C-alpha positions as CSV (number, residue, x, y, z in Angstrom):
1,X,120.7,-160.9,169.3
2,X,122.0,-164.6,169.3
3,X,119.8,-167.6,169.0
4,X,119.8,-168.3,172.8
5,X,118.7,-164.8,173.6
6,X,116.0,-165.0,170.9
7,X,114.7,-168.2,172.4
8,X,114.6,-166.6,175.8
9,X,113.1,-163.2,175.1
10,X,111.9,-162.8,171.5
11,X,108.2,-162.7,170.7
12,X,107.0,-163.9,167.3
13,X,105.2,-161.0,165.7
14,X,101.5,-161.8,165.0
15,X,100.6,-162.6,161.5
16,X,98.4,-160.4,159.3
17,X,94.7,-161.2,158.9
18,X,92.8,-160.4,155.7
19,X,89.1,-161.2,155.6
20,X,87.2,-161.3,152.3
21,X,83.7,-160.2,153.4
22,X,80.6,-160.7,151.3
23,X,76.9,-159.9,151.7
24,X,75.8,-163.5,150.9
25,X,77.1,-166.9,149.8
26,X,78.1,-167.0,146.2
27,X,79.5,-163.5,145.8
28,X,83.1,-164.8,145.2
29,X,84.8,-164.6,148.6
30,X,86.5,-168.0,148.3
31,X,87.6,-167.3,144.7
32,X,89.1,-164.0,145.8
33,X,90.9,-165.7,148.8
34,X,92.4,-168.4,146.5
35,X,93.4,-165.7,143.9
36,X,95.5,-164.0,146.7
37,X,97.0,-167.4,147.4
38,X,97.9,-167.9,143.8
39,X,99.5,-164.4,143.5
40,X,101.6,-164.8,146.6
41,X,102.7,-168.4,145.7
42,X,103.7,-167.1,142.2
43,X,105.8,-164.4,144.1
44,X,107.8,-167.2,145.8
45,X,106.0,-167.4,149.1
46,X,105.0,-170.6,150.8
47,X,101.2,-170.7,150.6
48,X,99.1,-173.5,152.0
49,X,95.3,-174.2,152.0
50,X,94.2,-175.0,155.5
51,X,90.5,-175.2,154.6
52,X,88.4,-174.5,151.6
53,X,84.7,-175.0,150.9
54,X,84.3,-176.1,147.3
55,X,80.5,-176.5,147.1
56,X,81.0,-178.4,143.8
57,X,81.9,-175.1,142.1
58,X,84.1,-175.5,139.0
59,X,85.4,-171.9,139.4
60,X,86.7,-172.7,142.9
61,X,88.3,-176.0,141.8
62,X,90.1,-174.1,138.9
63,X,91.3,-171.3,141.2
64,X,92.6,-173.8,143.7
65,X,95.0,-175.1,141.1
66,X,98.1,-176.7,142.4
67,X,98.2,-174.9,145.8
68,X,99.4,-177.1,148.6
69,X,96.5,-178.4,150.6
70,X,97.0,-179.4,154.3
71,X,95.2,-182.7,154.9
72,X,92.2,-182.2,157.3
73,X,92.0,-184.0,160.6
74,X,89.2,-186.4,161.1
75,X,86.7,-185.4,163.8
76,X,83.8,-187.2,165.3
77,X,80.6,-185.8,166.8
78,X,77.5,-187.7,167.7
79,X,78.8,-190.7,165.9
80,X,79.3,-188.7,162.6
81,X,82.8,-188.5,161.1
82,X,83.8,-185.4,159.2
83,X,86.9,-183.5,158.2
84,X,88.0,-180.3,160.0
85,X,90.9,-177.8,159.8
86,X,94.1,-179.3,161.2
87,X,95.7,-176.5,163.1
88,X,98.7,-178.6,164.1
89,X,99.2,-179.7,160.5
90,X,99.2,-176.1,159.3
91,X,101.7,-175.0,162.0
92,X,104.0,-177.9,161.2
93,X,104.1,-176.8,157.5
94,X,105.5,-173.3,158.5
95,X,103.9,-171.4,155.6
96,X,104.0,-167.7,155.0
97,X,100.3,-167.6,154.2
98,X,97.5,-170.0,155.1
99,X,94.1,-169.8,153.4
100,X,91.1,-170.7,155.7
101,X,87.6,-170.5,154.4
102,X,84.4,-170.0,156.4
103,X,85.7,-168.1,159.4
104,X,82.5,-168.3,161.3
105,X,82.3,-172.1,161.3
106,X,81.8,-173.8,164.7
107,X,83.8,-177.0,165.3
108,X,81.5,-179.4,166.9
109,X,83.9,-181.8,168.4
110,X,86.0,-179.2,170.2
111,X,83.4,-176.6,170.9
112,X,85.7,-173.9,169.4
113,X,84.9,-171.5,166.6
114,X,87.1,-171.5,163.5
115,X,88.1,-167.9,164.2
116,X,89.7,-169.1,167.4
117,X,91.8,-171.6,165.4
118,X,92.7,-168.7,163.1
119,X,93.7,-166.6,166.1
120,X,96.1,-169.4,167.1
121,X,97.6,-169.3,163.6
122,X,98.0,-165.6,163.7
123,X,99.6,-165.7,167.2
124,X,102.2,-168.1,165.7
125,X,103.2,-165.4,163.2
126,X,101.4,-166.8,160.1
127,X,99.5,-164.6,157.7
128,X,95.9,-165.7,157.2
129,X,93.5,-165.0,154.4
130,X,89.9,-166.0,155.2
131,X,86.2,-165.4,154.3
132,X,83.0,-164.5,156.1
133,X,79.5,-163.4,155.3
134,X,78.2,-160.2,156.9
135,X,75.3,-162.2,158.5
136,X,77.8,-164.0,160.6
137,X,79.2,-160.8,162.3
138,X,77.9,-160.5,165.8
139,X,76.6,-156.9,165.4
140,X,74.8,-157.9,162.2
141,X,73.6,-161.4,162.9
142,X,70.2,-160.6,164.6
143,X,69.3,-157.9,162.0
144,X,70.1,-160.3,159.1
145,X,68.1,-163.1,160.7
146,X,65.0,-161.0,161.3
147,X,65.1,-159.5,157.8
148,X,65.8,-162.7,155.8
149,X,63.9,-165.2,158.1
150,X,67.0,-167.4,158.1
151,X,69.1,-167.4,161.3
152,X,72.6,-168.4,162.0
153,X,74.2,-169.6,165.2
154,X,77.8,-169.4,164.0
155,X,79.3,-165.9,164.4
156,X,82.5,-163.9,164.6
157,X,83.3,-161.1,167.0
158,X,83.4,-157.8,165.1
159,X,86.6,-156.7,166.9
160,X,88.4,-159.9,165.6
161,X,87.8,-159.0,162.0
162,X,88.4,-155.3,162.5
163,X,91.8,-156.2,164.0
164,X,92.9,-157.0,160.5
165,X,92.3,-155.9,156.9
166,X,88.8,-156.3,155.4
167,X,88.2,-156.6,151.7
168,X,84.6,-156.4,150.7
169,X,83.7,-158.6,147.7
170,X,80.9,-156.7,145.9
171,X,78.3,-158.1,143.5
172,X,75.1,-156.7,142.1
173,X,71.9,-158.4,143.3
174,X,70.9,-159.3,139.8
175,X,74.3,-160.8,139.0
176,X,74.2,-163.0,142.1
177,X,70.7,-164.2,141.3
178,X,71.9,-165.1,137.8
179,X,74.8,-167.1,139.2
180,X,72.3,-168.9,141.5
181,X,70.0,-169.6,138.6
182,X,72.9,-171.0,136.5
183,X,73.8,-173.4,139.3
184,X,77.2,-171.7,140.0
185,X,76.5,-171.3,143.7
186,X,74.6,-174.4,144.7
187,X,73.4,-177.4,142.8
188,X,69.8,-177.3,141.6
189,X,68.6,-179.9,144.1
190,X,69.8,-177.6,147.0
191,X,68.2,-174.4,145.9
192,X,64.7,-174.8,147.2
193,X,62.6,-174.1,150.2
194,X,64.3,-171.8,152.8
195,X,67.5,-171.4,150.7
196,X,65.5,-170.1,147.7
197,X,63.7,-167.6,149.9
198,X,67.0,-166.4,151.4
199,X,68.1,-165.4,147.9
200,X,65.1,-163.3,147.2
201,X,65.9,-159.8,145.8
202,X,64.6,-158.0,148.8
203,X,66.8,-160.1,151.2
204,X,69.9,-159.6,149.1
205,X,69.3,-155.9,148.9
206,X,69.0,-155.8,152.7
207,X,72.2,-157.8,153.2
208,X,74.0,-155.4,150.8
209,X,72.9,-152.5,152.9
210,X,74.0,-154.2,156.1
211,X,77.4,-154.9,154.6
212,X,77.8,-151.3,153.6
213,X,76.6,-150.3,157.1
214,X,79.1,-152.5,158.8
215,X,82.0,-151.1,156.8
216,X,81.0,-147.5,157.8
217,X,80.1,-148.5,161.4
218,X,76.4,-147.7,161.1
219,X,74.8,-151.2,161.6
220,X,72.4,-150.2,164.4
221,X,71.0,-147.2,162.5
222,X,70.7,-149.0,159.2
223,X,69.4,-152.2,160.8
224,X,66.6,-150.3,162.7
225,X,65.7,-148.5,159.5
226,X,65.5,-151.7,157.5
227,X,63.3,-153.3,160.2
228,X,61.0,-150.3,160.2
229,X,60.7,-150.4,156.4
230,X,59.8,-154.1,156.6
231,X,57.2,-153.4,159.3
232,X,59.1,-155.6,161.8
233,X,58.3,-154.4,165.3
234,X,60.3,-154.5,168.5
235,X,57.5,-156.2,170.4
236,X,58.4,-159.2,172.7
237,X,59.1,-162.4,170.9
238,X,58.5,-166.0,171.8
239,X,60.2,-168.9,170.1
240,X,58.8,-172.2,168.9
241,X,60.9,-175.2,167.7
242,X,59.8,-177.7,165.1
243,X,61.6,-180.7,163.5
244,X,59.2,-181.7,160.7
245,X,57.3,-184.1,162.9
246,X,53.5,-184.4,163.0
247,X,53.4,-182.2,166.2
248,X,54.8,-179.2,164.3
249,X,51.4,-177.7,163.4
250,X,50.2,-178.0,167.0
251,X,53.3,-176.2,168.3
252,X,52.9,-173.4,165.7
253,X,49.2,-172.9,166.5
254,X,50.0,-172.8,170.2
255,X,52.7,-170.2,169.6
256,X,50.4,-168.0,167.6
257,X,47.8,-168.2,170.3
258,X,50.3,-167.3,173.1
259,X,51.7,-164.5,170.9
260,X,48.2,-163.1,170.4
261,X,47.4,-163.3,174.2
262,X,50.7,-161.6,175.1
263,X,50.7,-159.0,172.2
264,X,54.0,-160.5,171.1
265,X,55.7,-161.7,167.9
266,X,56.6,-165.3,167.4
267,X,59.4,-167.1,165.5
268,X,59.3,-170.7,164.5
269,X,62.8,-172.3,164.3
270,X,63.8,-175.5,162.5
271,X,67.3,-176.7,163.2
272,X,68.7,-178.5,160.2
273,X,71.2,-181.0,161.4
274,X,73.6,-183.1,159.2
275,X,71.4,-186.2,159.3
276,X,68.0,-184.6,158.9
277,X,66.0,-186.9,156.7
278,X,64.9,-185.5,153.4
279,X,61.4,-187.1,153.9
280,X,60.6,-184.3,156.4
281,X,60.9,-181.6,153.8
282,X,57.2,-181.6,152.9
283,X,56.2,-181.4,156.5
284,X,58.6,-178.5,157.1
285,X,57.2,-176.7,154.0
286,X,53.7,-177.0,155.6
287,X,55.0,-175.7,158.9
288,X,56.6,-172.8,157.2
289,X,53.4,-171.9,155.3
290,X,51.4,-172.2,158.5
291,X,53.7,-170.0,160.6
292,X,53.6,-167.3,158.0
293,X,49.8,-167.6,157.6
294,X,49.4,-167.1,161.4
295,X,51.6,-164.0,161.4
296,X,54.9,-165.5,162.5
297,X,58.4,-165.9,161.1
298,X,60.0,-169.2,160.1
299,X,63.7,-169.6,160.2
300,X,65.9,-172.6,159.3
301,X,69.2,-172.7,161.1
302,X,72.0,-175.2,160.5
303,X,73.4,-176.7,163.7
304,X,74.5,-180.0,165.3
305,X,72.8,-179.5,168.6
306,X,69.2,-178.4,168.3
307,X,68.6,-177.7,172.0
308,X,71.6,-175.4,172.1
309,X,70.6,-173.7,168.9
310,X,67.1,-173.0,170.2
311,X,68.5,-171.7,173.5
312,X,70.9,-169.4,171.6
313,X,68.0,-168.0,169.5
314,X,65.8,-167.5,172.6
315,X,68.7,-165.6,174.4
316,X,69.3,-163.4,171.3
317,X,65.6,-162.5,171.0
318,X,65.1,-162.1,174.8
319,X,62.3,-164.6,174.6
320,X,60.8,-165.5,178.0
321,X,58.7,-168.4,176.4
322,X,59.9,-171.3,174.3
323,X,57.5,-174.0,172.8
324,X,58.5,-177.4,171.5
325,X,56.8,-180.7,170.8
326,X,56.1,-183.0,173.8
327,X,58.1,-186.2,173.9
328,X,61.7,-187.3,173.5
329,X,63.5,-185.8,170.6
330,X,65.3,-188.1,168.2
331,X,68.2,-185.8,168.4
332,X,68.7,-186.5,172.1
333,X,68.7,-190.3,172.1
334,X,69.8,-192.3,173.9
335,X,69.7,-189.8,176.8
336,X,66.8,-189.6,179.2
337,X,66.2,-185.9,178.5
338,X,63.4,-184.5,176.3
339,X,64.0,-181.4,174.2
340,X,61.9,-179.5,176.8
341,X,63.9,-180.7,179.8
342,X,67.1,-179.9,178.0
343,X,65.9,-176.4,177.2
344,X,64.9,-175.9,180.8
345,X,68.4,-176.6,181.9
346,X,69.8,-174.2,179.3
347,X,67.3,-171.5,179.9
348,X,66.6,-171.3,183.6
349,X,65.0,-167.9,183.4
350,X,62.6,-168.7,180.6
351,X,59.4,-170.7,180.5
352,X,59.5,-173.8,178.3
353,X,56.2,-175.4,177.3
354,X,55.9,-178.8,175.7
355,X,52.8,-179.0,173.4
């Protein structure tokens, strides 16, 4: 086949996807991905790093070594500048293998998910090595959130990961907790509050079970069994949103009363955005304690758009009632919408109460 015929009719074969899957942050997924990059670079292949999350970890910095790193593009969302994976830059480099960390990440300025960027790289014929936590898989996400009390919005379709090779990065629960205590996963100032609770032994054991279940295609059976063992029912659930303001306690008490009246469960959601002030941490700890005391669950979810996060949670849980504080949210300024009015637009089939 000559070059002209190739240009007319040839189709570039899709690249190979390898996902390093872990039960939780800190198990060694990024390290394993970088190790593959080093091996293939040593074998003479052109390897580039499209995106890597370092989290201040010395092991990650050492494993990164002298691998070629594609400069990130600069994105802007809600007036905040931040780096993002530069797909065009990766393609222009024409590598054999590209390393892309955090497959489930949502790109705020484009509205795309990182796995969609990875799909573009694969379609161009590039091999991709990437990482994901089991809690980010669509079939696992809700079970993981209910069992750990920490929800995630970012997710990856199961079929996308199953379309490639999956390498599970195992670690014993005690070993992971020792890594956390030694500051090898997160800095000491970050391991507190909801994050510390997430890494409780019972949560890590449940995530390990869910990871094994996903590999053997038994998520629903194992997830239901774990919920039953934890005493988490399948009753209706209502959702309440708090931001660490003084109205949080009133919203939580109202949610508990509604739940009691309707024989339902309730979940209190705090959306942790990039510019959340640290001064609200004490108020949020009080909200957390109050929610648990009144029989609810408290979940912290990272996200850039709180109204959309709450709407996603409400849809996932099938909630017909959502409660938030009355008044204009600081996250929605300078728009004329309150959090309640924004949620009514996003959830036309649910009742939204402002307390």
